[in-house]
Phi, psi and omega in degrees: 000123182262122182249019183301313179299323179295317180298319180297315180296318180294317179297320179296322179295319179296315179297318180296320178297318178294319179295322179297317178298318180295317180295321177298319180295318178296317179296320179296318179294322179292323182290333178289329183278344180268163177286166184293329177077009179280178180276140181279171178297317180295322178296317178295318179297322177297316179298317179299314180297321179296316179298317179296323179292316182291335178265010177060030175279324176241150181245039182282161171289153179297335176302317181278333176295321180268007181303323179299342178277319186258340184295317178299322178294319179296320179295315178298317178295322177297317178295318179296320179294318178297319178295319180294319179294316180294323176293324177295317179293318179297318180293332177292320182274348185265001183293130180240000000 
């Protein structure tokens, strides 16, 4: 009884299984290095506000409905401007 074709098929299956495990491990490692890609709190809040505005639950201006998108950036820019101004004032008084 010749079992050569069976052995070839079995060996190929073992190699394929090992390759699959290796590929899964590589994919898992790549997914750990990337960001989660989910929706942020501000994004979710914006969606909630838009739905509430479109269903006439709130009567806010679109400026405030979309505030979760632009407000964090405005706060960061305000902090950066305050820091730049304070550093400028300090450098004016610190000249020796």
